[in-house]
N, C-alpha and C positions, 0 to 999 in steps of 0.2 A: 484633118483628123481622120477623115475616112481613109486616107492612105495609110496612116499608122495602124488603124484597126486591121486592115487587110494584111499588113506585114506581120503583125503579132499573131494572128490566128489564121491558120490554114483552113480553108473551107473544105468540108466534106459533104457529101450528098447522101442523104437517106432516100430521098426521092430524086431521081435524076433531074427533075425540073426545079427542085427547091434546095438551096444551099444551106447547110447547118454548120455551126462551129465545130471544131475538132474535138472539144471536150465533151460533147454530147455523143454518147455511144449509141450505136445502132442496135435496136432491140432485135433479138432473135425471133424469127417468125414462129407462131404457134403451130405445133404439130397436130393435126386433126386426125382423130382415131375413127376409123369407120365404125358405124353403129353395129354392124354384124359381128365384128371381132370383139366388142365389149360384152356381148350377151353371156358367154361362159363365165367370165369373172363375176358379173352381177349375180348370176344364178348361184355360184359358189358362196357368195357373201350372204345371200338370203338363206341358204341351207344352214350355214354356220349360225346365223342369228336364231333360227328356229330351234336348232339343237340346243343352244345355250338357254333359250327360254324354257324348253321342256325340262332341262336339267334343274333349273331353278325351281320349277313347279314341283318336281319330285322331292327336292330337298325341303320344300316348305310344307309338304303333306305330313300329318301326324298319323302314323300307323299304330293305333291303339287297339287292344283286345276288348275294350269296354264299349258297350253301346247302351244309350239311355232308353229306359222304358217309360213312355208317357202315361200309359193307362195304368191305374192302380186298383180300380174296383172290379171285382170278378166274382162269379158264381160257378161252382163246380160240382160234378158228380164223381163219387169215388167208389171203388170196389177193391176188395182185398181178402186177406186171410189172417185170422188171429190165432196164434198158438197160445192157448189158455193154460194157466197153472191151476190145477184143481185143488191144490192144498195138500198138506201132509197126509191126510187120510182120503184124499181124492173124492170128496163129496161135492165139490164146486162144479160150475159149468165147464164144459169141455171146449176143445177147439172148434172153430166154425168159420165159414165164409161170412163176410160182413160188407155192407154197402150203405150208402147214404149220400148226403148233400152237405156242402160247405159254402160259406161266404167269407170273403176276405176284403178288407178295406185298408188301403195304405194310409197310415197316419203320420208317417215321416219317411225320409228316404230309405232307411233300413227296416222299419217296423211296419207290420200290418196286423190289424186285429182280425181274429178268426172266430166265427161262430159255426158250429156244426152239429149234426145229429146222424147217428148210424144205428142200424138194426142188424142183429145176428140171430139166425134160427138154430141156436145151439141145443145141445143135449147134455144131460148129466147122468151120472151113475147114482143109483140109490144104494147107499151103504148101510148095512146092519152091523153096528159095532158090538152087539151083544153075543156074537158067536164065540164059543169058547176057544176056537182055533185062531181067532183074530178077525178084524173087520172083513166083511164079505160083500161083494157086489151081488145084489139080489134082484135088481131091475134097472131099466133105463127109461128115462122120461124126457119129454121136451123141457127146455130151459131157455126159451127165447128171451132176449134182452134188448132194451133200447138205451142208447148212450147219448148224452149231451156233452158238448165240448165248448169251452170258452178259453181261448188261448191267444198267443202272440207268435207271429212268424218273424224271425230275424234274418233278413237277407244279407249274406256276407259281403257282396259287392255293392250293397245299397240298391237303389232303384235302377240298376243297370244289369246287363248280362256280361259274362266273362267268357270269351270265345264261344258265344252263342248259348251258354247255359247260365242258370242262376241258382247257385247252391244256397241252402238256408238251414237254419235250426228252428226247432219248435219247442214250446213248453206251454202248459196250461192245466186246467182242471175241469171237473164236471161231476156228473152222476151217472150211475148205471141203474136202470129200473128193470125189474123182472116182469116180463109179460109172456103170456101163453105158456105158463109153467104148468107142466103136467103133475099129476099126483099118482103115486104108486099104491096099488091095492095092498101091498105088504104092510104099509103103515096106515091103512084105512081106519083101524081101531083108534078112537079118540084118546085112549090111554097112551098110545105111541106117538102122539103129536110132538113131544119134546125131541124126537129123533128125526123129524122132518126138516129138510133144509129148503129155504126159499131165498132167492136173491134179494127180494124186497127192494130196498133202495140203498145202494152202496156208493160212497164217494170214490172218486178216482182223481189221480194226478198223472200227467204224462209228459214225456220228453221225446224228442225225435229229431230226425234229420232227413234231408232230401235234396233234390235238385229239379229244376224245371227247364224244359226246352220249349221253343216257340216256333211252330210251323208257319204261323202268320201273326200279324199284329194283334188280332183279337183272340187267337187260340193258344192255350198253353197246356202242356202235358207234364204233370208232376209225378215223380217216383219217390216214395217215402217209406221209412221204417219208423215205427213209434213203439215206445214201451209204456203200456198202461199199467200203472200200479193201482190195483183195485182192492179195496178192503173186503176180506172174506171173513164172515162171522160164523163160528161153529154153532150148531144147534145145542141147546142146553143139555139134551140127553147125552151128547158126546163128552160132556164135562163132568158127568156124575161119577161117584166113587166106584161103582160097580164096573163101569166101562174103563175107567182109568186103571183099575186093577188088572183087567183082562189085557189091556194094552201093555202093561208092564210085564206081565207073564210071558207074552209072545214076543216081546222086544220091539213092538211097534211104537212109533213116536206119538207122544201125547199132543193133541191139538191145542192150539192157543185159542182163547176166547175170540180174539180178533187179530188178524194178520194181513199185511199188505203183500199181495202176490203179483209177480211180474207176468205181463201178458203182451208178448211181442206181436205187432201187427205190421204186415207188409201190404202196401196198397199203391194204386195208380189213380190219379185225379185228372179229369178232363175239365179244364177251365175255359170260361168264356169271359172276355174282358169288355167292359163298357166304357 
């Protein structure tokens, strides 16, 4: 049998000392790559992987113009200028600088409740409507007033900023109280008391708009314009038949017993957030 096996299969040698059958092929020897020559290829592979990872990170980032504002309770000081409407016969308080304080509390994402008070050292003209040639300015007196506000701020982007600013709308109501009101010697006679004008207590409603920027997390600066509709009541003497006849003869407008006058106010608010 051994002889048959040798005749059927020609022996080949993988190892010179060991004979193997012819049907077993000899494996090619492994080529060994020197370590120094592999370094450039390995470095290129690592650079490619890093670039691909950075590209995926850029694609996963959301570039949004909105930023969330965590703090919602703030106290602020404001200052500005009010362009007052004196009324058709111009006996009301005039334009003046105004300043005061405000408090806002966020009650929902877009809404904040506002409480405020402001003071203006205004003046007013003393008008004598009995002059035959028409109403005449005969004096100027102080007409300081104190205003209270209760309102709501509606932030358009909610409790967020848009490109670093927060635009908003305002609406509310309150009262205007006359304080430090001067008296003119022209109407010192008690008989002329019906011709005296006093601010007394007047209701007001207001609307406005503005925007706020944030130099830091706790500081905000607001720029606003508001329109205060303040009720202006004419003195009883301006509504008498004698005065109304004079006004008709000279072509002057007859005053209404009560009218709502527009009073535009421009202001800046410095806020501190808690």
